[in-house]
C-alpha positions as CSV (number, residue, x, y, z in Angstrom):
1,M,3.3,-4.9,9.1
2,A,2.3,-8.1,10.9
3,V,-1.0,-6.7,12.1
4,Y,-1.7,-5.6,8.5
5,L,-1.0,-9.0,7.1
6,I,-3.3,-10.7,9.6
7,L,-5.9,-8.2,9.1
8,F,-5.8,-8.5,5.3
9,V,-5.7,-12.4,5.4
10,W,-8.7,-12.3,7.6
11,A,-10.6,-9.9,5.2
12,A,-9.7,-11.9,2.2
13,L,-11.0,-15.1,3.8
14,L,-14.4,-13.4,4.5
15,Y,-14.5,-12.0,0.8
16,P,-17.4,-13.9,-1.0
17,G,-15.8,-14.1,-4.3
18,G,-15.9,-12.6,-7.7
19,S,-13.4,-10.3,-9.7
20,D,-13.5,-8.1,-12.7
21,N,-12.5,-11.0,-15.1
22,L,-14.7,-13.6,-13.4
23,P,-17.7,-11.7,-11.8
24,M,-19.7,-14.8,-11.1
25,D,-17.1,-16.9,-9.3
26,E,-18.1,-17.2,-5.7
27,N,-15.0,-19.2,-4.5
28,G,-13.6,-16.3,-2.3
29,Y,-10.7,-14.1,-2.7
30,S,-8.3,-15.2,-5.4
31,F,-4.7,-13.8,-5.3
32,F,-4.5,-14.4,-9.1
33,H,-7.7,-12.7,-10.2
34,N,-8.7,-9.9,-7.4
35,F,-7.0,-6.9,-6.5
36,L,-6.2,-6.0,-3.0
37,C,-8.7,-3.2,-3.0
38,D,-11.6,-5.5,-4.0
39,T,-11.6,-6.5,-0.3
40,N,-12.8,-3.0,0.4
41,N,-15.9,-3.2,-1.6
42,K,-19.2,-3.3,0.2
43,I,-20.5,-5.6,-2.6
44,S,-18.3,-8.2,-4.2
45,H,-18.1,-8.6,-7.9
46,S,-20.4,-11.5,-7.7
47,G,-23.1,-9.3,-6.2
48,I,-22.8,-10.8,-2.7
49,K,-22.5,-8.5,0.5
50,N,-18.8,-8.4,1.7
51,S,-18.8,-9.2,5.4
52,G,-15.0,-8.5,5.5
53,Q,-15.1,-5.0,4.3
54,F,-14.7,-3.4,7.7
55,I,-11.6,-5.7,8.4
56,A,-10.1,-4.7,4.9
57,V,-10.6,-1.1,5.8
58,L,-8.9,-1.5,9.2
59,A,-6.0,-3.5,7.4
60,H,-5.4,-0.7,4.8
61,L,-5.5,2.1,7.5
62,T,-3.0,0.0,9.5
63,L,-0.7,-0.2,6.4
64,S,-1.1,3.4,5.8
65,F,-0.1,4.5,9.3
66,T,2.7,1.9,9.4
67,M,4.3,3.0,6.0
68,M,3.8,6.8,7.3
69,S,6.0,5.7,10.3
70,F,8.5,4.1,8.1
71,F,8.8,7.0,5.7
72,Y,9.2,9.3,8.7
73,I,12.1,7.2,10.0
74,L,13.6,6.2,6.8
75,P,15.7,9.4,6.2
76,E,17.7,8.7,9.6
77,I,19.6,5.9,7.8
78,F,21.4,8.3,5.8
79,S,24.4,10.0,7.5
80,H,23.5,13.5,6.0
81,Q,20.3,15.0,6.1
82,N,19.6,17.2,3.0
83,R,16.9,18.2,0.4
84,N,16.6,14.4,-0.8
85,T,16.1,13.2,2.7
86,K,13.4,15.9,3.4
87,L,11.7,15.0,0.1
88,I,11.7,11.2,1.1
89,R,10.0,12.1,4.3
90,F,7.5,14.4,2.8
91,F,6.5,12.6,-0.2
92,G,6.6,9.2,1.5
93,M,4.4,10.3,4.2
94,L,2.1,12.2,2.0
95,T,1.6,9.1,-0.4
96,M,0.8,6.9,2.5
97,A,-1.8,9.5,4.1
98,I,-3.4,9.6,0.7
99,F,-3.3,5.7,0.6
100,G,-5.3,5.8,3.8
101,F,-8.3,6.8,1.8
102,M,-8.2,3.9,-0.6
103,Y,-11.3,2.4,0.8
104,Q,-13.4,5.2,-0.7
105,Q,-15.1,3.7,-3.8
106,S,-15.7,7.1,-5.3
107,L,-12.4,8.2,-5.1
108,H,-10.6,5.0,-5.7
109,D,-9.0,5.7,-9.2
110,L,-7.9,9.2,-8.0
111,I,-6.3,7.6,-5.0
112,V,-4.3,5.2,-7.0
113,T,-3.2,7.8,-9.3
114,L,-2.0,10.1,-6.7
115,T,-0.3,7.5,-4.8
116,G,1.5,6.4,-7.9
117,I,2.6,10.1,-8.6
118,F,3.6,11.0,-5.0
119,G,5.2,7.5,-4.5
120,S,7.5,7.9,-7.4
121,M,8.5,11.4,-6.2
122,A,9.5,9.6,-2.7
123,F,11.6,6.9,-4.4
124,V,13.4,9.1,-6.7
125,P,15.4,10.8,-4.0
126,I,15.6,7.4,-2.2
127,F,17.6,6.0,-5.2
128,I,19.8,9.1,-5.5
129,E,20.7,8.9,-1.8
130,L,21.3,5.0,-2.1
131,I,23.9,5.8,-4.7
132,K,25.9,7.5,-2.0
133,F,25.3,5.0,0.7
134,K,28.2,3.2,2.3
135,N,26.6,-0.1,3.0
136,K,26.7,-1.7,-0.4
137,A,25.1,-4.9,0.6
138,F,22.0,-2.9,1.9
139,V,22.1,-1.0,-1.4
140,G,22.1,-4.3,-3.4
141,L,19.1,-5.6,-1.4
142,T,17.2,-2.6,-1.9
143,Y,17.6,-2.5,-5.7
144,L,16.9,-6.5,-5.7
145,E,13.4,-5.7,-4.1
């Protein structure tokens, strides 16, 4: 995750500027006006070549592989392996594998939709299993996030 954050901040610093709402703003990346995906664009919303695109793609691929690993390991925290833990692993890893293609401009909207659908299918069994989880402090922290 630290590698992802470093790469993303680097890509954001290289982003020339502009957003959907403020296309001619050339003041760089704005956490208030840009989406994370904007760093993946070859050309920024202001019409300037994005020199940080390659770094942004590396960042998003790093996040994808990191989170695939997370969802592979996550079911192991539960004492009993059952259908829900298998669903957590399957849909969590599938979601993040699909997320790895977020940099594809032509598929962006489809990727966002699919990650939302499959991500929800991963989190429903997580919450079901958390209800049965013994460590109530961990459960409270999870729901808080």
